[in-house]
C-alpha positions as CSV (number, residue, x, y, z in Angstrom):
1,X,-4.2,17.6,-18.0
2,X,-3.2,14.2,-16.7
3,X,-5.5,14.6,-13.7
4,X,-8.4,15.6,-15.9
5,X,-7.8,12.5,-18.2
6,X,-7.5,10.2,-15.2
7,X,-10.7,11.6,-13.6
8,X,-12.7,11.2,-16.8
9,X,-11.5,7.5,-17.1
10,X,-12.1,6.6,-13.5
11,X,-15.4,8.3,-13.2
12,X,-16.5,7.2,-16.6
13,X,-15.9,3.5,-15.8
14,X,-17.9,3.8,-12.6
15,X,-20.8,5.6,-14.3
16,X,-20.9,3.3,-17.3
17,X,-21.1,0.3,-15.0
18,X,-24.0,1.8,-13.0
19,X,-26.0,2.8,-16.1
20,X,-25.2,-0.5,-17.8
21,X,-26.8,-2.3,-14.9
22,X,-30.0,-0.4,-15.4
23,X,-29.8,-0.9,-19.2
24,X,-29.2,-4.7,-19.2
25,X,-32.0,-5.4,-16.7
26,X,-34.4,-3.1,-18.5
27,X,-33.7,-5.0,-21.8
28,X,-34.1,-8.3,-20.0
29,X,-37.4,-7.2,-18.6
30,X,-38.7,-5.9,-21.9
31,X,-38.6,-2.3,-20.9
32,X,-37.9,0.3,-23.6
33,X,-34.7,2.3,-23.1
34,X,-35.1,5.7,-24.7
35,X,-31.6,7.0,-24.1
36,X,-28.4,5.7,-22.6
37,X,-26.1,8.6,-21.9
38,X,-22.7,9.2,-20.3
39,X,-22.1,12.6,-18.9
40,X,-24.4,15.5,-18.4
41,X,-25.2,18.7,-20.3
42,X,-25.1,19.3,-24.1
43,X,-24.6,16.2,-26.4
44,X,-21.2,15.8,-28.0
45,X,-21.9,12.6,-29.9
46,X,-25.0,10.5,-30.3
47,X,-26.4,7.7,-32.5
48,X,-29.6,5.6,-32.5
49,X,-29.6,1.8,-32.5
50,X,-32.4,-0.6,-31.8
51,X,-34.8,2.2,-30.7
52,X,-32.3,3.6,-28.1
53,X,-30.3,6.8,-28.4
54,X,-26.7,6.4,-27.2
55,X,-25.1,9.7,-26.3
56,X,-21.9,11.2,-24.9
57,X,-22.4,14.5,-23.1
58,X,-20.1,17.4,-22.2
59,X,-19.7,17.2,-18.4
60,X,-18.1,13.9,-17.2
61,X,-19.9,13.9,-13.9
62,X,-22.8,11.5,-14.3
63,X,-25.0,9.6,-16.7
64,X,-28.5,8.4,-17.3
65,X,-30.5,5.4,-18.5
66,X,-33.9,6.8,-19.5
67,X,-36.9,4.5,-19.9
68,X,-40.1,5.2,-21.8
69,X,-42.7,6.6,-19.4
70,X,-40.6,6.4,-16.3
71,X,-42.1,9.7,-15.2
72,X,-45.5,8.1,-15.3
73,X,-46.8,10.4,-18.0
74,X,-48.2,9.5,-21.4
75,X,-46.3,10.3,-24.5
76,X,-47.5,13.4,-26.4
77,X,-50.4,12.5,-28.6
78,X,-50.7,8.9,-27.6
79,X,-50.5,6.2,-24.9
80,X,-47.4,4.5,-23.7
81,X,-46.3,1.3,-25.5
82,X,-46.1,-2.1,-24.0
83,X,-42.4,-1.6,-23.3
84,X,-43.0,1.5,-21.1
85,X,-41.5,1.4,-17.6
86,X,-44.9,1.8,-15.8
87,X,-46.4,-1.2,-17.7
88,X,-43.7,-3.6,-16.6
89,X,-44.4,-5.8,-13.5
90,X,-43.4,-4.2,-10.3
91,X,-40.6,-6.7,-9.5
92,X,-39.2,-6.2,-13.0
93,X,-39.0,-2.5,-12.3
94,X,-37.5,-3.1,-8.9
95,X,-34.8,-5.3,-10.4
96,X,-34.1,-2.7,-13.1
97,X,-33.6,0.1,-10.6
98,X,-31.6,-2.0,-8.2
99,X,-29.3,-3.2,-10.9
100,X,-27.4,0.1,-11.1
101,X,-26.0,0.0,-7.6
102,X,-25.5,-3.8,-7.9
103,X,-23.3,-3.4,-10.9
104,X,-21.2,-0.9,-9.0
105,X,-20.6,-3.5,-6.3
106,X,-19.8,-6.1,-9.0
107,X,-17.4,-3.7,-10.7
108,X,-15.7,-3.0,-7.4
109,X,-15.1,-6.7,-6.8
110,X,-13.5,-7.2,-10.2
111,X,-11.3,-4.1,-9.7
112,X,-10.4,-5.4,-6.2
113,X,-9.2,-8.7,-7.7
114,X,-6.9,-6.7,-10.0
115,X,-5.5,-4.7,-7.1
116,X,-4.9,-7.6,-4.7
117,X,-3.5,-9.8,-7.4
118,X,-0.8,-7.2,-8.0
119,X,-0.3,-5.5,-4.7
120,X,-1.5,-8.1,-2.2
121,X,-3.4,-7.2,0.9
122,X,-3.0,-7.0,4.7
123,X,-3.9,-9.2,7.7
124,X,-4.7,-7.6,11.1
125,X,-1.5,-8.8,12.8
126,X,0.0,-6.5,15.5
127,X,3.7,-5.7,14.7
128,X,4.5,-4.1,18.1
129,X,2.9,-2.2,20.9
130,X,3.8,1.3,22.2
131,X,5.1,1.6,25.8
132,X,2.5,3.1,28.2
133,X,-0.4,2.8,25.9
134,X,-3.6,0.7,26.4
135,X,-2.6,-2.2,24.2
136,X,0.6,-2.8,26.2
137,X,-1.1,-2.3,29.5
138,X,-3.7,-4.9,28.6
139,X,-0.9,-7.4,27.8
140,X,-1.1,-7.4,24.0
141,X,2.1,-8.0,22.1
142,X,3.7,-8.5,18.7
143,X,2.1,-11.3,16.6
144,X,-1.4,-11.1,18.1
145,X,-4.0,-11.5,15.4
146,X,-7.0,-9.2,15.9
147,X,-10.3,-11.0,15.0
148,X,-13.0,-8.7,16.3
149,X,-13.6,-5.2,17.7
150,X,-16.7,-4.8,19.8
151,X,-18.0,-8.0,18.2
152,X,-17.4,-6.8,14.6
153,X,-15.3,-9.1,12.5
154,X,-12.0,-7.8,11.4
155,X,-10.3,-9.1,8.3
156,X,-7.9,-6.4,7.2
157,X,-5.3,-4.4,9.2
158,X,-6.8,-1.1,7.9
159,X,-10.1,-1.9,9.6
160,X,-8.4,-1.5,13.0
161,X,-7.5,2.1,12.1
162,X,-11.0,2.7,10.7
163,X,-12.7,1.4,13.8
164,X,-10.5,3.4,16.1
165,X,-11.2,6.6,14.1
166,X,-15.0,6.1,14.1
167,X,-15.1,5.2,17.8
168,X,-12.6,7.8,18.9
169,X,-12.2,7.9,22.7
170,X,-14.7,5.1,23.3
171,X,-13.6,1.8,25.0
172,X,-13.2,-1.0,22.5
173,X,-13.4,-4.7,23.3
174,X,-10.7,-6.4,21.2
175,X,-10.7,-10.1,20.5
176,X,-7.4,-11.6,19.3
177,X,-5.6,-14.8,18.7
178,X,-2.2,-15.7,20.2
179,X,-0.8,-19.2,19.4
180,X,-4.3,-20.3,18.4
181,X,-5.8,-19.3,21.7
182,X,-8.5,-16.6,21.9
183,X,-8.0,-13.6,24.2
184,X,-10.0,-10.5,25.0
185,X,-8.9,-7.0,26.0
186,X,-10.9,-3.8,26.8
187,X,-8.9,-0.9,25.4
188,X,-9.8,2.8,25.8
189,X,-8.0,4.9,23.1
190,X,-5.6,7.6,24.4
191,X,-5.4,10.9,22.5
192,X,-1.9,11.5,21.2
193,X,-1.0,15.2,20.7
194,X,1.8,14.6,18.2
195,X,-0.4,12.3,16.0
196,X,-3.5,14.4,16.6
197,X,-5.7,11.3,17.0
198,X,-6.8,8.6,19.4
199,X,-4.5,5.6,19.6
200,X,-4.8,2.1,21.0
201,X,-1.1,1.8,21.2
202,X,-0.4,-0.5,18.2
203,X,2.9,0.2,16.4
204,X,2.0,-1.4,13.1
205,X,-1.2,-3.5,12.8
206,X,-0.9,-5.1,9.4
207,X,1.0,-8.0,7.9
208,X,1.4,-8.3,4.1
209,X,-0.4,-11.1,2.3
210,X,0.6,-12.3,-1.1
211,X,-2.6,-12.8,-3.1
212,X,-1.2,-14.3,-6.3
213,X,-3.2,-17.5,-5.8
214,X,-6.8,-18.5,-4.9
215,X,-6.6,-16.0,-2.0
216,X,-7.3,-13.3,-4.6
217,X,-11.0,-14.1,-4.4
218,X,-11.2,-14.0,-0.6
219,X,-9.2,-10.8,-0.2
220,X,-11.0,-9.0,-3.1
221,X,-14.2,-9.6,-1.1
222,X,-12.4,-8.2,2.1
223,X,-11.4,-5.1,0.1
224,X,-14.9,-4.5,-1.1
225,X,-16.3,-5.1,2.4
226,X,-13.8,-2.6,3.7
227,X,-14.9,0.0,1.2
228,X,-18.5,-0.7,2.1
229,X,-17.8,-0.3,5.9
230,X,-15.8,2.9,5.3
231,X,-18.7,4.4,3.3
232,X,-21.4,3.4,5.8
233,X,-19.4,4.5,8.8
234,X,-18.6,7.8,7.1
235,X,-22.3,8.4,6.5
236,X,-23.0,7.5,10.2
237,X,-20.4,10.1,11.2
238,X,-22.3,12.7,9.1
239,X,-25.6,11.8,10.7
240,X,-24.2,11.9,14.3
241,X,-22.3,15.2,13.7
242,X,-18.8,13.7,14.0
243,X,-18.3,14.9,10.4
244,X,-19.8,17.7,8.4
245,X,-20.4,18.9,4.9
246,X,-16.8,20.3,4.8
247,X,-15.6,16.7,5.0
248,X,-17.5,15.7,1.9
249,X,-16.0,15.8,-1.6
250,X,-17.7,16.3,-5.0
251,X,-16.3,16.0,-8.5
252,X,-13.7,18.7,-7.9
253,X,-12.5,17.1,-4.7
254,X,-12.4,13.7,-6.4
255,X,-10.3,15.1,-9.2
256,X,-8.0,16.7,-6.6
257,X,-7.6,13.3,-4.8
258,X,-6.9,11.5,-8.1
259,X,-4.2,14.1,-8.9
260,X,-2.5,13.8,-5.5
261,X,-2.5,10.0,-5.8
262,X,-1.1,10.2,-9.3
263,X,1.7,12.5,-8.2
264,X,2.7,10.3,-5.3
265,X,2.6,7.1,-7.4
266,X,4.3,8.6,-10.5
267,X,8.0,8.1,-9.3
268,X,7.3,4.3,-9.1
269,X,6.2,4.0,-12.7
270,X,3.0,3.9,-14.8
271,X,2.0,0.4,-13.6
272,X,1.9,1.6,-9.9
273,X,-0.1,4.7,-11.1
274,X,-2.6,2.4,-12.9
275,X,-3.0,0.1,-9.8
276,X,-3.7,3.1,-7.6
277,X,-6.3,4.4,-10.1
278,X,-7.9,1.0,-10.1
279,X,-8.0,1.0,-6.3
280,X,-9.6,4.5,-6.2
281,X,-12.1,3.4,-8.8
282,X,-13.0,0.4,-6.6
283,X,-13.6,2.6,-3.6
284,X,-15.6,5.2,-5.5
285,X,-17.7,2.4,-7.2
286,X,-18.6,1.1,-3.7
287,X,-19.3,4.6,-2.6
288,X,-21.6,5.3,-5.5
289,X,-23.5,2.0,-5.0
290,X,-24.1,2.8,-1.3
291,X,-25.1,6.4,-1.9
292,X,-27.6,5.4,-4.7
293,X,-29.3,2.9,-2.4
294,X,-30.0,5.6,0.3
295,X,-33.9,6.0,0.5
296,X,-33.7,9.6,-0.7
297,X,-35.9,11.1,-3.4
298,X,-34.3,11.3,-6.9
299,X,-31.8,8.5,-6.0
300,X,-32.3,4.8,-6.9
301,X,-33.0,4.1,-3.2
302,X,-35.9,6.6,-3.3
303,X,-37.4,5.1,-6.4
304,X,-37.1,1.6,-4.8
305,X,-39.1,2.9,-1.7
306,X,-42.0,3.8,-4.0
307,X,-41.8,0.5,-5.9
308,X,-41.7,-1.5,-2.7
309,X,-44.8,0.5,-1.4
310,X,-46.5,-0.4,-4.7
311,X,-45.5,-4.1,-4.2
312,X,-47.0,-4.1,-0.7
313,X,-50.2,-2.2,-1.4
314,X,-50.9,-3.7,-4.8
315,X,-51.1,-0.4,-6.7
316,X,-48.7,2.4,-7.5
317,X,-48.4,5.7,-5.8
318,X,-50.0,8.4,-8.0
319,X,-47.3,9.4,-10.5
320,X,-47.8,13.1,-10.0
321,X,-47.2,12.8,-6.3
322,X,-44.1,10.6,-6.8
323,X,-42.8,13.1,-9.4
324,X,-43.2,16.0,-7.0
325,X,-41.2,14.1,-4.3
326,X,-38.4,13.2,-6.7
327,X,-38.3,16.8,-8.0
328,X,-38.0,18.2,-4.5
329,X,-35.2,15.7,-3.8
330,X,-33.4,16.6,-7.0
331,X,-33.5,20.3,-6.1
332,X,-32.0,19.6,-2.6
333,X,-29.3,17.4,-4.1
334,X,-28.4,20.1,-6.6
335,X,-28.1,22.6,-3.6
336,X,-25.9,20.1,-1.7
337,X,-23.8,19.6,-4.8
338,X,-23.2,23.4,-5.1
339,X,-22.2,23.6,-1.5
340,X,-19.8,20.7,-1.7
341,X,-18.3,22.0,-5.0
342,X,-17.8,25.4,-3.3
343,X,-16.0,23.7,-0.5
344,X,-13.9,21.7,-2.9
345,X,-12.8,24.8,-4.8
346,X,-12.1,26.6,-1.6
347,X,-9.8,23.8,-0.4
348,X,-8.2,23.6,-3.8
349,X,-7.4,27.4,-3.8
350,X,-6.3,27.2,-0.2
């Protein structure tokens, strides 16, 4: 029951932020919002205000901000009003669609500030090196501050582990500072049978940073950036075959993760549980923002593609053609959701 409640709260906050972005920009652009709903399925509660229906639906796994005429069709028995989505200027529609993912990133930054203000963050400082591993053989030692890996800027200690995991087995050029002087080392990760993963040979690669000062703004940005990198690199692993559908998680999998984190944090008190939930919400909000920006039909990114085409060519794509593309994309997304949910339930039962 606790897991279900926490899942509803965490997912609800993320969905509300996303739909609120669409809603506020629609209102600012004079676009009529027909319904603002949280959840999917049958309505539990609803009321009308200012020409918009606000509703709470049964299944806490999504939401919607529906605009008048967004499917491009006329209302039954009449034409669309001046506040209809298709009648707004193209850049007004682009900003309205983009606002959903944008608000997810803004929410993530606010949540990250709360997390680092309480729990601090980590700098990429090597604590020690393992004998006989690449880092020691290349002359790296305790106190070295990693700044780049294959030219990519590193701000957090966790980024070292992420980069090693994504580029497993590949040689990595590591730039680091020692006593203010820049050094470079080419490290080829070595597979460790006991750990079951590739290692560079760092025995601890993070130094705690207290962020109860102005550093909270900087490290909150680093946390969101880390969540963004983790999401993008995970998608890259899916596309390159390094990860598969079995590695994905849907609502059931997310609920299971939330339950596991809650159980691990519970012995340390409700405040620690709350901070961990905020951290999960931050990562999931970044994830939702990135996923929605993918140029796929039925997602915000797919809608943005059609709007950008309209901005370039000076006229919209015929609504019936766009509708068919989005419908096909929606069907495929539903199929993927069923497969992922089946895998989630299988793992849960296993």
